[in-house]
C-alpha positions as CSV (number, residue, x, y, z in Angstrom):
1,M,-0.6,16.2,30.5
2,A,-2.5,14.7,27.6
3,T,-0.5,13.5,24.7
4,E,-1.9,13.1,21.2
5,F,-1.7,9.8,19.5
6,L,-1.5,10.4,15.7
7,M,-1.8,8.1,12.7
8,P,1.9,7.4,11.9
9,K,3.5,7.9,8.5
10,L,5.3,4.6,8.1
11,G,6.8,5.2,4.6
12,L,7.4,7.8,2.0
13,T,4.3,6.8,0.0
14,M,1.9,6.2,2.9
15,E,-0.9,8.8,2.9
16,E,-3.5,7.2,5.2
17,G,-4.1,4.1,7.3
18,T,-7.2,2.1,8.3
19,I,-7.5,0.8,11.8
20,T,-8.2,-2.9,11.7
21,E,-7.8,-3.8,15.3
22,W,-7.0,-2.2,18.7
23,F,-5.0,-4.4,21.1
24,A,-6.0,-2.4,24.2
25,D,-9.4,-1.3,25.6
26,D,-10.3,2.3,26.2
27,G,-9.0,3.4,29.6
28,T,-6.2,0.8,29.7
29,S,-2.8,2.0,31.1
30,I,-0.3,1.9,28.2
31,A,3.5,1.9,28.3
32,A,5.5,3.6,25.6
33,G,6.6,1.2,22.9
34,E,3.8,-1.3,23.7
35,P,2.0,-2.8,20.6
36,L,-1.2,-0.8,20.6
37,L,-3.1,-1.3,17.3
38,R,-2.9,-2.8,13.8
39,I,-3.4,-0.6,10.8
40,E,-3.8,-1.4,7.1
41,T,-2.1,0.8,4.5
42,D,-2.4,0.5,0.7
43,K,0.5,-2.0,0.8
44,T,0.3,-4.1,3.9
45,E,-0.9,-4.5,7.5
46,T,1.4,-3.6,10.3
47,D,1.3,-3.3,14.1
48,V,1.9,0.2,15.6
49,E,3.5,0.8,19.0
50,A,2.4,3.4,21.5
51,A,4.1,6.7,20.9
52,G,3.6,7.7,24.5
53,A,2.5,6.5,27.9
54,G,-0.6,6.9,30.0
55,R,-4.3,6.0,30.1
56,L,-5.6,5.2,26.6
57,H,-8.4,7.3,25.2
58,R,-9.4,5.9,21.8
59,I,-10.8,8.2,19.1
60,G,-10.4,6.2,15.9
61,Q,-12.6,3.1,15.6
62,V,-12.0,-0.1,13.8
63,G,-12.7,0.3,10.1
64,E,-12.1,4.0,10.0
65,T,-9.5,5.5,7.8
66,F,-7.3,8.5,8.8
67,A,-4.7,10.6,7.0
68,C,-1.2,10.4,8.3
69,G,-0.9,12.9,11.2
70,D,-4.6,12.8,12.1
71,R,-5.4,12.3,15.8
72,I,-6.6,8.7,16.6
73,G,-6.3,8.8,20.3
74,W,-4.9,10.4,23.5
75,F,-2.6,9.2,26.3
76,L,-3.9,10.8,29.5
77,G,-2.4,11.3,32.9
78,D,-3.9,10.2,36.3
79,G,-7.3,11.8,36.8
80,E,-7.1,13.6,33.5
81,D,-10.0,13.9,31.0
82,A,-9.7,13.9,27.2
83,P,-9.8,17.3,25.7
84,A,-13.2,18.3,24.4
85,A,-12.1,18.4,20.8
86,S,-11.4,14.6,20.8
87,A,-14.9,13.5,19.8
88,P,-14.6,10.6,17.4
89,V,-15.3,11.8,13.8
90,A,-14.7,9.4,11.0
91,A,-11.7,10.6,8.9
92,T,-13.1,9.5,5.5
93,P,-15.9,11.4,3.7
94,A,-17.8,8.1,3.1
95,A,-18.0,7.5,6.8
96,A,-19.3,11.0,7.8
97,F,-21.9,10.8,10.6
98,A,-25.5,11.8,10.1
99,P,-26.8,14.4,12.6
100,P,-28.0,12.6,15.8
101,T,-31.7,12.5,16.5
102,A,-33.1,13.2,19.9
103,A,-35.3,10.2,19.9
104,A,-32.5,7.7,19.2
105,P,-33.2,4.6,21.3
106,A,-30.5,3.5,23.7
107,V,-30.4,-0.1,22.5
108,A,-27.2,-2.1,22.0
109,P,-26.7,-3.2,18.4
110,A,-27.7,-6.8,17.6
111,A,-25.0,-9.4,17.1
112,S,-24.1,-9.8,13.5
113,P,-25.0,-13.3,12.0
114,T,-21.3,-13.8,11.1
115,T,-19.9,-12.9,14.5
116,S,-19.7,-15.3,17.4
117,V,-20.9,-14.1,20.8
118,V,-17.9,-15.8,22.3
119,N,-14.6,-13.8,22.3
120,T,-11.7,-16.2,22.0
121,G,-9.0,-13.6,21.6
122,R,-7.2,-11.8,18.8
123,I,-6.9,-13.6,15.5
124,V,-3.5,-13.2,13.9
125,A,-3.9,-13.6,10.1
126,S,-2.6,-12.1,7.0
127,P,-4.7,-9.6,5.1
128,L,-5.1,-12.0,2.2
129,T,-6.2,-14.7,4.6
130,K,-8.9,-12.5,6.1
131,R,-10.2,-11.6,2.7
132,L,-10.3,-15.2,1.6
133,A,-12.0,-16.3,4.8
134,A,-14.6,-13.6,4.4
135,E,-15.3,-14.6,0.8
136,R,-15.7,-18.3,1.8
137,S,-17.5,-17.7,5.2
138,I,-14.6,-19.5,7.0
139,D,-14.4,-19.0,10.8
140,L,-10.7,-18.4,11.5
141,R,-10.9,-19.0,15.3
142,P,-10.3,-22.7,15.2
143,V,-7.7,-22.5,12.5
144,R,-4.1,-23.2,13.5
145,G,-1.7,-20.9,11.7
146,T,1.5,-22.2,10.2
147,G,3.0,-18.8,9.5
148,P,5.6,-16.9,11.7
149,G,4.4,-16.7,15.3
150,G,1.4,-18.8,14.5
151,R,0.1,-16.4,12.0
152,I,-2.7,-17.8,9.8
153,V,-1.8,-17.7,6.1
154,A,-3.7,-18.4,3.0
155,A,-2.3,-22.0,2.6
156,D,-3.9,-22.9,6.0
157,L,-7.4,-22.5,4.4
158,E,-6.9,-24.9,1.6
159,N,-7.8,-28.3,3.3
160,L,-10.0,-27.3,6.1
161,P,-12.6,-29.8,7.3
162,A,-16.2,-29.0,6.4
163,A,-17.0,-28.1,10.0
164,S,-14.6,-25.2,10.0
165,T,-16.3,-23.5,7.1
166,A,-19.5,-22.9,9.0
167,V,-19.4,-19.8,11.1
168,A,-21.0,-20.3,14.5
169,S,-24.5,-18.9,14.6
170,P,-25.3,-16.6,17.5
171,T,-27.2,-18.4,20.3
172,P,-29.1,-17.0,23.2
173,N,-26.5,-15.9,25.8
174,T,-27.9,-15.8,29.3
175,T,-24.7,-14.5,30.7
176,T,-24.5,-11.4,28.5
177,P,-24.6,-8.3,30.7
178,N,-27.4,-5.8,30.3
179,P,-26.9,-3.6,27.3
180,S,-24.8,-0.6,28.2
181,P,-26.3,2.8,27.9
182,A,-26.1,4.4,24.5
183,P,-22.9,6.4,24.1
184,A,-23.1,10.2,24.3
185,P,-24.2,11.7,21.0
186,V,-21.2,11.9,18.6
187,R,-20.6,15.3,17.1
188,P,-21.7,15.2,13.5
189,A,-19.1,15.6,10.9
190,V,-18.8,19.4,10.2
191,T,-19.9,20.5,6.9
192,A,-19.1,23.4,4.5
193,G,-22.0,24.7,2.5
194,G,-24.0,21.6,3.3
195,S,-21.5,19.3,1.6
196,G,-21.5,16.7,4.4
197,A,-17.8,16.3,4.1
198,S,-15.7,15.6,7.2
199,A,-12.8,17.6,8.7
200,T,-9.4,16.2,9.6
201,A,-8.3,16.1,13.2
202,A,-5.7,18.8,12.5
203,A,-8.3,21.0,11.0
204,R,-10.6,20.6,14.0
205,S,-7.8,21.4,16.4
206,L,-6.8,24.6,14.6
207,A,-10.4,25.7,14.3
208,D,-11.0,25.0,18.1
209,L,-7.9,27.0,18.9
210,L,-8.9,30.0,16.8
211,G,-12.6,29.9,17.4
212,I,-13.5,29.3,13.8
213,D,-16.8,27.8,12.7
214,L,-15.9,24.9,10.4
215,A,-19.2,25.2,8.7
216,Q,-17.9,28.3,7.0
217,V,-14.6,26.8,5.8
218,P,-14.6,25.6,2.2
219,L,-13.5,22.1,1.3
220,D,-10.0,21.3,0.2
221,P,-10.5,20.9,-3.6
222,V,-8.3,17.9,-3.8
223,E,-9.1,15.9,-0.7
224,Q,-12.8,17.0,-0.7
225,R,-12.8,17.5,3.1
226,I,-11.8,20.3,5.4
227,T,-8.0,20.3,6.0
228,K,-5.7,22.3,8.3
229,D,-4.5,24.3,5.2
230,A,-8.2,25.0,4.3
231,V,-8.7,26.5,7.8
232,A,-5.5,28.5,7.6
233,H,-6.6,29.8,4.1
234,H,-10.0,30.8,5.5
235,V,-8.4,32.6,8.5
236,R,-6.0,34.6,6.3
237,G,-9.0,35.8,4.3
238,L,-10.8,36.9,7.5
239,I,-7.7,38.8,8.7
240,A,-7.3,40.5,5.4
241,G,-10.9,41.8,5.8
242,G,-14.1,41.2,3.9
243,A,-15.1,37.8,2.6
244,P,-12.4,35.1,2.6
245,P,-10.8,34.5,-0.8
246,P,-12.1,31.5,-2.7
247,A,-10.3,28.2,-2.2
248,P,-7.6,27.5,-4.9
249,A,-8.9,25.5,-7.8
250,P,-8.0,21.8,-7.9
251,P,-5.2,20.9,-10.3
252,A,-6.3,19.6,-13.7
253,A,-6.6,15.8,-14.4
254,T,-6.6,14.6,-10.8
255,G,-8.3,11.4,-11.7
256,P,-11.8,10.2,-12.2
257,T,-14.4,13.0,-12.0
258,P,-18.2,13.0,-11.9
259,S,-18.2,13.9,-15.6
260,L,-17.2,10.4,-16.6
261,P,-19.9,8.9,-18.9
262,P,-22.1,6.2,-17.5
263,A,-21.7,2.5,-18.3
264,L,-22.8,1.7,-21.9
265,Q,-24.6,-1.4,-20.6
266,E,-25.9,-2.7,-17.3
267,P,-22.7,-4.0,-15.8
268,T,-22.5,-7.6,-14.5
269,R,-20.3,-6.4,-11.8
270,T,-18.6,-3.1,-10.7
271,I,-15.1,-3.2,-9.2
272,R,-14.6,-0.2,-6.9
273,L,-11.4,1.8,-7.3
274,S,-10.6,1.5,-3.7
275,G,-8.0,-0.2,-1.5
276,M,-5.1,-1.7,-3.5
277,R,-6.9,-1.3,-6.8
278,G,-7.6,2.4,-6.2
279,T,-4.0,3.0,-5.1
280,I,-2.6,1.4,-8.2
281,A,-5.0,3.4,-10.4
282,K,-4.1,6.7,-8.7
283,R,-0.3,6.2,-8.8
284,M,-0.1,4.8,-12.3
285,H,-2.2,7.7,-13.6
286,E,0.0,10.2,-11.7
287,S,3.1,8.5,-12.9
288,L,2.1,8.9,-16.6
289,R,0.8,12.4,-16.0
290,Q,3.9,13.7,-14.2
291,M,6.7,12.0,-16.2
292,A,7.9,12.0,-19.8
293,Q,7.9,8.3,-20.2
294,L,9.3,6.4,-23.2
295,T,9.9,2.7,-23.8
296,L,12.6,1.0,-25.9
297,F,12.8,-2.7,-26.7
298,M,16.0,-4.8,-27.0
299,D,16.5,-8.6,-27.4
300,A,19.0,-10.4,-25.2
301,D,20.6,-13.8,-25.9
302,L,19.9,-16.3,-23.1
303,D,21.8,-19.3,-24.3
304,A,24.5,-18.9,-21.7
305,V,21.8,-18.4,-18.9
306,V,19.9,-21.5,-20.0
307,A,23.1,-23.6,-19.8
308,D,24.2,-22.0,-16.5
309,R,20.7,-22.6,-15.0
310,A,20.7,-26.3,-16.2
311,R,24.1,-26.8,-14.5
312,R,22.8,-25.3,-11.2
313,K,19.6,-27.3,-11.4
314,E,21.6,-30.6,-11.6
315,A,23.6,-29.5,-8.5
316,G,20.4,-28.5,-6.6
317,A,18.2,-25.4,-6.6
318,A,18.5,-23.0,-9.5
319,P,17.6,-19.3,-9.8
320,S,14.6,-18.3,-11.9
321,Y,15.2,-16.5,-15.2
322,T,13.9,-13.4,-13.6
323,D,16.5,-13.7,-10.9
324,Y,19.2,-13.6,-13.6
325,V,17.7,-10.4,-15.1
326,I,17.4,-8.7,-11.7
327,A,21.0,-9.5,-10.9
328,A,22.1,-8.2,-14.3
329,A,20.0,-5.0,-13.8
330,A,21.5,-4.4,-10.4
331,R,25.0,-4.6,-11.7
332,A,24.2,-2.4,-14.7
333,L,22.8,0.3,-12.4
334,G,26.2,0.5,-10.8
335,Q,27.7,1.2,-14.2
336,H,24.9,3.6,-15.2
337,P,24.2,5.8,-12.1
338,L,21.8,8.0,-14.1
339,V,19.3,5.2,-14.1
340,N,19.5,4.7,-10.4
341,S,18.0,8.1,-9.7
342,Q,15.0,10.2,-8.8
343,I,14.0,13.7,-9.6
344,T,13.9,16.1,-6.7
345,D,13.3,19.9,-6.4
346,D,17.1,20.3,-6.6
347,G,17.5,18.2,-9.8
348,V,18.2,14.6,-10.7
349,A,19.5,12.9,-7.5
350,L,21.9,9.9,-8.2
351,L,21.4,7.3,-5.5
352,P,24.4,5.4,-4.2
353,M,22.7,2.1,-3.6
354,A,20.5,0.0,-5.9
355,H,17.4,-1.6,-4.2
356,V,15.6,-3.4,-7.0
357,G,11.9,-4.0,-6.7
358,M,10.2,-7.1,-8.2
359,A,6.6,-6.8,-9.3
360,V,4.4,-9.7,-7.9
361,A,0.9,-10.2,-9.3
362,L,-1.8,-10.8,-6.7
363,D,-5.5,-11.6,-7.2
364,D,-6.5,-8.0,-6.4
365,G,-3.6,-6.1,-7.8
366,L,0.2,-5.7,-8.0
367,I,2.8,-5.3,-5.2
368,V,6.5,-4.5,-5.5
369,P,8.6,-5.9,-2.7
370,V,12.2,-4.7,-2.7
371,I,15.5,-6.7,-2.7
372,R,17.8,-4.4,-0.7
373,D,21.3,-3.7,-1.9
374,T,20.7,-6.1,-4.7
375,A,24.2,-5.8,-6.3
376,S,25.8,-7.1,-3.1
377,L,24.1,-10.5,-3.5
378,D,25.3,-13.5,-5.5
379,L,22.8,-15.3,-7.6
380,T,22.0,-18.0,-4.9
381,S,21.4,-15.4,-2.2
382,L,19.3,-13.2,-4.6
383,S,17.2,-16.2,-5.5
384,V,16.5,-17.1,-1.9
385,E,15.5,-13.5,-1.1
386,S,13.3,-13.1,-4.2
387,S,11.5,-16.4,-3.3
388,R,11.0,-15.3,0.2
389,L,9.5,-11.9,-0.9
390,A,7.3,-13.5,-3.5
391,Q,5.9,-16.0,-1.1
392,A,5.3,-13.4,1.6
393,A,3.6,-11.1,-0.9
394,R,1.1,-13.9,-1.9
395,Q,0.5,-14.7,1.8
396,G,0.0,-11.1,2.7
397,S,2.8,-11.2,5.3
398,L,5.2,-8.6,3.9
399,E,6.5,-6.1,6.4
400,L,6.9,-2.4,5.6
401,P,10.7,-2.6,5.2
402,D,10.1,-5.2,2.5
403,L,8.1,-2.6,0.5
404,E,10.0,0.7,0.9
405,G,13.0,2.3,-0.7
406,G,13.1,0.7,-4.1
407,T,15.2,2.6,-6.7
408,F,14.4,0.6,-9.8
409,S,11.8,-2.1,-10.7
410,V,11.7,-5.3,-12.7
411,S,8.3,-6.6,-14.0
412,T,7.8,-9.7,-16.0
413,L,4.9,-11.0,-18.2
414,G,6.9,-13.8,-19.8
415,M,4.8,-16.4,-18.1
416,F,1.8,-15.2,-20.1
417,D,3.7,-15.6,-23.4
418,V,4.2,-11.8,-23.8
419,D,7.3,-10.7,-25.8
420,G,7.4,-7.0,-25.1
421,F,5.2,-4.5,-23.3
422,T,5.3,-0.9,-21.9
423,P,5.8,-1.0,-18.1
424,V,4.8,2.1,-16.1
425,I,7.4,3.6,-13.9
426,N,6.9,3.2,-10.1
427,P,7.4,6.7,-8.6
428,P,9.8,8.2,-7.5
429,N,12.0,5.9,-9.7
430,T,13.1,7.1,-13.1
431,A,13.0,3.7,-14.9
432,I,11.5,0.2,-14.9
433,L,12.5,-2.9,-16.9
434,G,10.0,-5.3,-18.4
435,V,10.9,-8.9,-19.1
436,G,9.2,-11.0,-21.9
437,R,9.0,-14.7,-22.5
438,L,11.8,-17.0,-23.4
439,R,11.6,-18.0,-27.0
440,D,13.7,-19.6,-29.8
441,D,14.6,-17.3,-32.7
442,V,16.1,-18.3,-36.0
443,V,19.2,-16.2,-36.7
444,M,21.8,-15.8,-39.3
445,N,25.4,-15.8,-38.0
446,D,28.4,-15.7,-40.3
447,G,26.3,-17.0,-43.1
448,Q,25.0,-19.9,-41.1
449,V,21.4,-20.3,-39.9
450,G,21.0,-21.2,-36.3
451,V,18.6,-21.0,-33.3
452,R,19.1,-18.9,-30.2
453,T,17.1,-18.6,-27.0
454,R,16.2,-15.0,-26.5
455,L,13.9,-12.7,-24.5
456,T,12.9,-9.1,-25.0
457,L,13.8,-6.4,-22.5
458,S,11.4,-3.5,-22.4
459,L,12.9,-0.4,-20.7
460,T,10.7,2.5,-19.8
461,W,12.5,5.6,-18.6
462,D,11.7,9.2,-17.6
463,H,13.1,11.4,-20.4
464,R,13.4,14.3,-17.9
465,A,16.1,12.4,-16.1
466,F,18.2,11.1,-19.0
467,D,17.9,10.6,-22.8
468,G,17.5,7.7,-25.1
469,A,21.3,7.0,-25.7
470,P,22.0,6.5,-21.9
471,A,18.8,4.3,-21.7
472,A,19.9,2.2,-24.6
473,A,23.5,1.8,-23.2
474,F,22.0,0.7,-19.8
475,C,19.8,-1.9,-21.6
476,R,22.8,-3.1,-23.6
477,T,24.8,-3.6,-20.5
478,I,22.1,-5.9,-19.1
479,A,22.1,-7.9,-22.3
480,D,25.9,-8.2,-22.2
481,L,25.8,-9.4,-18.5
482,L,23.2,-12.0,-19.4
483,G,25.6,-13.3,-22.0
484,D,28.1,-14.1,-19.2
485,P,26.1,-15.3,-16.2
486,T,29.2,-16.2,-14.2
487,S,29.8,-12.5,-13.8
488,L,26.5,-12.2,-11.9
489,D,28.1,-14.2,-8.9
490,A,30.9,-11.6,-8.5
491,I,30.3,-9.4,-5.5
């Protein structure tokens, strides 16, 4: 019996995945649990194991993006053919197929100038490395990776010999077999009202089951494609009699709309709001739109931290100043459980464990790896873990467990000489802490003028979850803990 292979949902925030590589050819016998393909989410790349066993029938192609739960393939039994509804249709509106023409020549596509005609096997490289290699026209095949399992990381590209930067040009290949016949015409992406938008695999399956013409189904107003819910809505209208009811209007303020004004001048460059940049734009906009966010600022004395760090540095490695703040925040979360929370349909859920996310700036955006059970780590262990996560983030080698489950976040702009700022909450958290630069302030203490090392803490919180007084008390606890850094080693 044929078994569907669906795009998996690998985390609470994952909405879609892009296929970057298949590890098995069409028709290959697959065992359950065997690594089958690599997908790219908005956060990282990860390998996906086969959810079933049988002969593989691929639907999704490399480069196509599918929503979680969309069909990307089948596992077939002996002598079994793929169901007719499995024709490959790109899952993203931008990749909708044009109607096939009868006179399409059956000619194999020419080799790309940047692709070698010799296949030397799968290249294991981080997403950042692949992007850098593409920008610099570097051929990754001869590069020896120094990452885990021989994975090529960004550092491996720094000192390459000149010969490695020239991609092999295609040469006449007398051993290339005759071009294979052109594939059977692909069913064009179904449209509604001539919109040219695609339908999800779930929508196609339901329409095939019920005998519904997808060309008559209106688009989902949010996703701008035909979804399973849109088909169900259409069917309910037909059952009720008469014309189907109009599709529900999209919610207000869902992001950029066609009504945005054009650029005031001819731009020198346009950065598309897609990939990581698009995800950040979408989630930060939703965060500000859906929460009642306020920010308070509080100075913390760091004299004791500076002295403690100098002592540790003389003895060996020392935590960063941000590590001290993360450790203090994690312990303060235990004393102020309202801050370690999220809003659910049932109310404000107080979470028992504090997993603190640390914002890491990348060339093309921001990523927030998570230090799990942060309060259980002493300063040395926390420093080791934060260094590992920061390095993995910059090399593009973070795994999904490194990115999921954060209950609170810490973001710092101190390295850019920023004192205070307004960080935006990372949903579904209810608070985030910003960390400013270390500075010397002139203070009056008991009538005496002195100098103290300080930094500004910027706490943004969701006023729906708790009020200003609990927020200030939480921030005050962090400042007090930083005044006694030895307490941060207590577990």
